[in-house]
C-alpha positions in Angstrom: 95.8 67.3 37.0 92.9 69.5 36.3 94.7 70.5 32.9 95.3 67.0 32.0 91.7 66.3 32.6 90.7 69.2 30.2 93.4 68.2 27.5 92.0 64.7 27.5 88.4 65.3 27.1 88.6 68.4 24.9 90.7 66.9 22.2 89.1 63.2 22.1 86.0 63.4 20.0 83.2 61.0 21.2 80.2 59.5 19.6 76.9 59.8 21.3 74.7 58.7 18.5 74.1 62.2 17.0 76.7 61.4 14.1 80.3 61.6 13.4 82.1 64.7 13.4 83.5 66.2 10.3 87.1 65.8 9.7 89.2 68.8 11.0 86.7 69.6 13.8 86.6 68.8 17.5 83.4 68.4 19.2 83.2 69.6 22.7 80.1 68.6 24.7 78.5 71.0 27.1 79.0 68.8 30.3 82.7 68.9 29.8 82.5 72.8 29.9 80.3 72.8 32.9 82.9 70.7 34.8 85.8 72.9 33.9 83.6 75.9 35.1 83.0 74.3 38.4 86.8 73.7 39.1 87.7 77.1 38.1 85.0 78.8 40.2 86.4 76.7 43.1 89.8 77.7 42.5 88.7 81.4 42.3 86.6 81.2 45.5 89.7 79.6 47.3 92.0 82.4 46.1 89.5 85.1 46.9 89.0 83.7 50.4 92.8 83.4 50.8 93.5 87.2 49.9 90.1 88.7 51.0 88.7 86.6 53.7 88.8 87.6 57.5 89.8 85.5 60.3 89.1 87.3 63.8 91.7 87.4 66.5 89.8 87.0 69.8 91.0 88.3 73.3 89.4 86.4 76.1 89.1 87.3 79.5 87.0 86.9 82.7 84.2 89.4 84.0 81.1 90.0 85.9 77.8 91.7 85.4 77.3 94.7 87.7 76.1 98.1 88.2 79.4 100.1 89.2 79.3 101.1 92.9 76.2 99.0 93.7 77.7 95.6 94.9 78.6 96.3 98.6 80.2 93.9 100.8 78.9 93.6 104.4 81.2 92.8 107.2 81.1 91.5 110.7 80.9 94.2 113.2 82.0 91.8 116.1 83.8 88.6 116.4 82.1 85.2 117.1 80.8 82.1 115.5 77.8 82.2 113.2 74.8 80.3 114.6 72.4 80.8 111.8 71.6 82.7 108.6 68.2 84.0 108.4 68.6 84.7 104.5 69.7 83.0 101.3 71.5 84.0 98.3 69.2 85.8 95.9 66.8 86.7 98.5 65.6 90.4 98.9 66.4 92.1 102.0 65.5 95.5 103.3 67.6 98.0 105.5 67.8 96.8 109.2 66.4 93.2 108.1 68.1 90.3 110.5 70.8 88.5 108.4 72.3 86.2 111.0 72.7 85.4 114.6 76.1 84.8 116.3 77.4 82.9 119.2 80.1 85.0 121.0 82.3 82.6 123.1 85.0 85.2 123.4 82.7 87.7 125.3 81.0 85.1 127.4 84.4 83.9 128.5 85.2 87.8 129.3 82.1 88.1 131.2 83.2 85.2 133.3 86.6 86.6 133.9 85.2 90.1 134.7 83.0 88.4 137.6 85.9 86.4 138.9 88.1 89.6 138.9 85.3 91.6 140.9 85.5 88.8 143.6 89.1 89.1 143.7 89.2 93.1 143.8 86.5 93.3 146.7 88.8 90.8 148.8 92.0 92.8 148.0 90.3 96.2 148.6 89.5 95.0 152.2 92.9 94.1 153.2 94.4 97.3 151.4 92.2 99.5 153.3 93.5 98.2 156.8 97.1 98.6 155.3 96.5 102.3 154.2 95.0 103.3 157.6 98.1 102.1 159.4 100.3 104.0 156.9 98.5 107.2 157.2 99.0 107.3 160.9 102.7 106.6 160.6 102.7 109.5 158.0 101.2 111.8 160.4 103.8 111.3 163.0 106.7 111.6 160.6 105.2 114.9 159.3 105.4 116.5 162.7 109.2 115.6 163.0 110.0 116.7 159.5 108.2 120.0 160.0 110.4 121.1 162.9 113.4 120.3 160.9 112.2 122.2 157.9 111.7 125.4 160.2 115.2 125.3 161.5 116.7 125.0 157.9 114.7 127.9 156.9 116.1 130.1 159.5 119.6 129.4 158.7 119.1 129.8 154.9 117.3 133.4 155.6 120.4 134.4 157.7 122.8 133.4 154.9 120.8 135.2 152.2 120.8 138.4 154.1 124.5 138.4 154.6 125.2 137.5 151.0 123.0 140.4 149.6 124.9 142.8 151.7 128.4 141.6 150.5 127.2 141.5 146.9 125.9 145.2 147.0 129.0 146.4 148.5 131.5 144.7 146.3 129.5 145.5 143.2 129.6 149.5 144.0 133.2 149.4 144.7 134.3 147.3 141.7 132.2 149.1 139.2 133.7 152.4 140.5 137.1 151.4 140.2 136.5 150.1 136.8 134.7 153.2 135.8 137.6 155.6 136.9 140.2 153.4 135.1 138.3 153.5 132.0 138.1 157.2 132.1 141.7 157.5 132.6 142.4 155.4 129.7 140.2 157.1 127.4 142.0 160.4 128.1 145.4 159.0 127.8 144.1 157.5 124.5 142.8 160.7 123.2 146.1 162.3 124.0 148.0 159.7 122.0 145.7 160.0 119.0 146.6 163.7 119.0 150.3 162.9 119.2 150.0 160.4 116.4 148.2 163.2 114.4 151.0 165.4 115.0 153.6 162.9 114.2 151.8 162.1 110.8 151.9 165.9 109.8 155.6 165.9 111.0 156.4 162.8 108.9 154.9 164.4 105.8 156.9 167.5 106.5 160.1 165.6 106.9 159.5 163.8 103.7 159.1 167.0 101.9 162.4 168.4 103.4 164.2 165.0 102.5 163.1 165.4 98.9 164.8 169.1 99.0 168.0 167.3 100.8 167.1 169.6 103.9 166.8 166.5 106.2 168.8 163.1 106.4 167.4 159.8 105.8 168.1 158.9 109.7 166.0 161.9 110.5 163.3 160.7 108.3 163.3 157.1 109.8 163.3 158.7 113.4 160.0 160.5 112.7 158.5 157.3 111.0 159.5 155.4 114.1 157.9 158.1 116.4 154.5 158.0 114.3 154.5 154.0 114.6 155.1 154.2 118.4 152.2 156.5 118.9 150.0 154.4 116.8 151.0 151.2 118.8 150.3 153.1 121.8 146.8 154.0 120.6 146.2 150.3 119.8 147.5 149.3 123.2 145.2 151.7 125.0 142.1 150.5 122.9 143.0 146.9 123.9 143.1 147.8 127.5 139.6 149.6 127.1 138.2 146.5 125.5 139.7 144.6 128.4 138.2 146.9 130.9 134.7 146.2 129.1 135.3 142.5 129.3 136.2 142.7 132.9 133.0 144.5 133.5 131.1 141.8 131.7 132.8 139.1 133.5 132.5 140.8 136.9 128.6 141.1 136.2 128.4 137.6 135.3 129.9 136.7 138.6 127.5 138.9 140.4 124.7 137.6 138.3 125.7 134.1 139.3 125.7 135.0 143.0 122.4 136.5 142.6 121.1 133.4 141.1 122.4 131.4 144.0 120.7 133.9 146.3 117.5 133.6 144.4 117.7 129.8 144.4 118.1 129.9 148.1 115.3 132.2 148.5 113.3 129.8 146.1 114.4 127.1 148.4 113.2 128.9 151.4 109.8 129.5 149.7 109.7 125.6 148.9 110.6 124.8 152.5 108.1 127.2 153.9 105.5 125.8 151.6 106.4 122.3 152.7 106.3 123.2 156.4 102.7 124.6 155.7 101.8 121.4 153.8 103.1 119.3 156.6 101.1 121.5 159.0 97.8 120.4 157.3 99.1 117.1 156.2 96.9 115.5 158.9 93.7 116.6 157.0 95.4 115.6 153.6 96.1 112.1 154.7 92.4 111.8 155.9 91.5 113.0 152.5 94.0 110.7 150.8 92.3 107.6 152.8 89.1 108.6 151.5 90.3 109.0 148.1 92.0 105.6 148.2 88.8 104.1 149.4 86.9 105.8 146.5 89.5 104.4 143.9 89.1 101.0 145.2 85.3 101.3 144.8 85.8 102.7 141.5 87.9 99.7 140.3 85.2 97.7 141.5 82.6 99.8 139.9 84.5 99.7 136.6 84.4 96.0 136.6 80.8 96.2 137.4 80.5 98.4 134.1 82.5 95.9 132.0 80.4 93.2 132.9 77.4 95.3 131.9 78.9 96.2 128.7 79.7 92.4 128.0 76.2 91.8 128.7 74.9 94.4 126.2 77.4 93.3 123.5 76.2 89.8 123.8 72.7 91.2 123.3 73.6 93.7 120.7 76.4 92.0 118.6 74.5 88.7 118.7 72.5 90.0 115.4 73.8 91.0 112.0 71.5 93.3 110.2 71.5 94.5 106.7 72.5 98.2 106.2 71.0 98.4 102.7 67.9 97.3 100.7 68.8 95.1 97.9 69.5 91.4 97.1 71.8 89.0 98.6 74.5 87.9 96.0 76.8 85.8 98.1 77.0 84.5 101.7 81.0 83.7 102.3 80.6 82.2 105.8 78.6 79.2 106.8 77.1 78.2 110.1 79.5 77.2 112.8 82.4 79.3 111.2 84.5 81.6 113.5 84.7 85.1 112.3 86.8 88.2 113.5 85.5 91.9 113.5 85.8 93.2 110.0 85.5 89.9 108.2 83.6 89.9 104.7 80.5 87.9 105.2 78.8 88.5 101.8 77.8 90.9 99.2 74.6 92.8 98.6 73.4 94.1 95.2 71.8 97.5 95.9 71.0 98.3 92.4 67.6 100.0 91.9 65.1 99.4 89.2 66.2 102.5 87.2 70.0 101.4 87.4 71.3 100.0 84.1 73.1 97.0 84.5 76.6 96.8 83.0 79.6 94.4 83.0 83.4 94.6 83.9 85.9 92.4 82.5 89.7 91.5 82.9 91.9 90.9 80.1 95.9 90.1 80.0 98.0 93.1 79.4 99.1 92.3 75.9 95.5 91.9 74.6 93.8 94.2 76.7 96.0 97.1 75.2 94.5 96.6 72.0 91.0 96.9 73.3 89.5 100.3 72.4 86.3 102.1 73.5 83.4 101.2 71.1 84.5 98.0 70.1 81.9 94.9 70.4 82.4 92.7 73.4 80.7 89.3 73.7 79.7 88.2 77.4 78.7 84.7 78.2 77.0 84.1 81.7 78.8 81.3 83.4 75.5 79.5 83.9 74.7 79.8 80.1 75.8 77.3 77.3 77.6 79.4 74.8 77.3 76.8 72.0 73.6 76.8 72.5 72.6 80.3 73.4 75.5 82.5 72.4 76.7 85.5 74.2 75.2 88.9 75.2 76.5 91.6 73.0 78.1 94.9 74.7 79.9 97.8 73.7 83.2 98.8 75.5 82.6 102.0 77.4 86.2 102.5 78.9 89.7 100.9 79.1 91.8 101.3 81.9 95.2 102.9 80.8 97.2 101.0 83.1 97.1 97.3 84.7 94.8 97.3 87.7 96.0 96.2 91.3 94.1 93.5 93.3 93.0 96.3 95.6 91.2 98.2 92.8 89.5 95.1 91.7 88.5 94.4 95.2 86.6 97.9 95.3 85.0 97.1 92.1 83.6 93.6 93.0 83.4 93.7 96.7 84.9 90.3 97.1 88.7 89.5 97.7 88.4 86.0 96.5 86.9 87.3 93.0 89.6 89.8 92.8 92.4 87.2 93.3 90.7 85.2 90.6 90.4 88.1 88.1 94.1 89.0 88.7 95.4 85.4 89.1 97.7 85.0 86.1 99.5 88.4 85.3 98.8 92.1 84.9 95.3 92.8 83.9 93.5 95.6 81.9 90.1 96.6 83.2 87.3 97.1 80.7 84.0 98.5 81.6 81.0 97.4 79.0 77.4 98.6 78.3 75.0 95.8 77.6 73.1 96.3 74.2 69.3 96.2 74.9 66.7 94.1 73.0 63.1 94.3 74.1 62.3 91.0 72.2 64.6 88.9 74.2 63.5 87.2 77.5 66.6 88.9 79.3 66.1 92.1 77.6 69.6 92.0 76.2 71.0 91.4 72.6 72.4 87.8 72.0 74.5 87.0 68.9 73.0 83.4 68.5 69.6 83.4 69.7 67.0 85.2 71.8 69.0 84.0 74.8 67.9 81.7 77.7 65.0 81.9 80.1 67.5 82.5 83.0 67.7 86.2 84.2 71.0 88.1 84.2 71.7 89.5 87.4 74.5 91.8 89.1 77.3 89.5 90.4 76.9 86.8 88.0 80.3 85.8 86.4 81.0 85.6 82.9 83.5 85.1 80.1 84.4 87.8 77.8 85.6 87.8 74.1 86.7 90.9 72.1 87.7 90.8 68.4 90.9 92.9 68.6 92.2 92.0 65.0 90.9 90.5 61.7 93.5 88.8 59.3 93.4 87.4 55.9 94.2 83.5 55.8 97.2 84.3 53.3 98.8 86.4 56.0 99.2 83.3 58.3 101.5 81.7 55.6 102.9 85.2 54.4 103.3 87.4 57.5 104.0 90.5 55.1 100.5 90.4 54.0 99.2 91.1 57.3 96.8 94.1 57.6 98.6 97.1 58.8 102.1 95.7 58.3 102.2 94.7 61.9 104.2 91.7 63.1 
């Protein structure tokens, strides 16, 4: 279309009152060239943008402004119901300042139950004391009868022990003497048999030599061999008999040991019975002491209930108030008046950042995009309360990127808020990015903004933000022809 226009206007002469053109010449007017140059320039600009222009690919995530380690949650140290908050979000607090007061219906109910139990225990103790006194008198009478029976049993056991000891000593001496003599005889016979075996070995060797010289017959050689075998068997049999004697000694000693153990057990029983008899003799005093101990235990039970009541009263006084453990600014209160809470429940967060601490930010990106973010990249952070179209975003620099996706527990430790952690990790695996805010003394907030000097609103720790990072730049033509994408990536 453009070429047709040029062809039509360049070849067709026109008369503008200046005069007719000479034959054989074509008159081209300046305005026609200008129009052609405009179209050509637009075409070149379009081609240049397609091949050399850059379209940023942006990773988007969610984040929060903070100073690492300064946003600290505070928890309930006791259960109860919040009666009143004495602070509001954004208010500065000092360590020890009263934050809230609690009603504790559970402890009040426990106190009432302790009072009722004390009355029941006092009534029970009165009846129990009478029963114990009666029981102790009966035990005293039974102890006297039992003591007489024990003394009779001790006398019988002592007679049996003396008899068993005499028998064991006599039998042990006789048996060991017999086994000793028998062992000596066997050793002598074995030694003699060994000598005969040695002689038969020499005789066998001599017979073999004579047999080789045909001076002895084969039967004579076999006879000598059999004699040697018989002597060896005799030595072995005697050795086995000696071993058996050793085993008999061990077995006999074991039986003696068992008998001695029974005697020792009987002696121990005698000692136990004698001790029991002595205990029964003094049991009257012990029973009186037991009565006193029982009465003391009953009083202690009542005293324990009194102490429990005192403890409940102190808990009502001590746990009724929640105080701040840090100097800082209240960022969040998670439980309103009238809400029931348990010990350990999160009640809010305190920003303990000092004046010299530098505010930063943490952001969370999906795994596929977050792995492309590198330290040193620019990151744009838009506070949740700021219109990005009007004021733009705070410019920051990526300080660090987590090597692996973070867990919800890790995010809780960073933000101090389980709900925020669940929000940041709600979709899929997230990469954690820490960023350093770039300073600008000329802006109201003290930080660099990309579109303006920023709003009048102060940026504080705990504020939520949206985050954007340019992770890639592509030429427009690469969207049409993927092979022309920078880096040859997919």
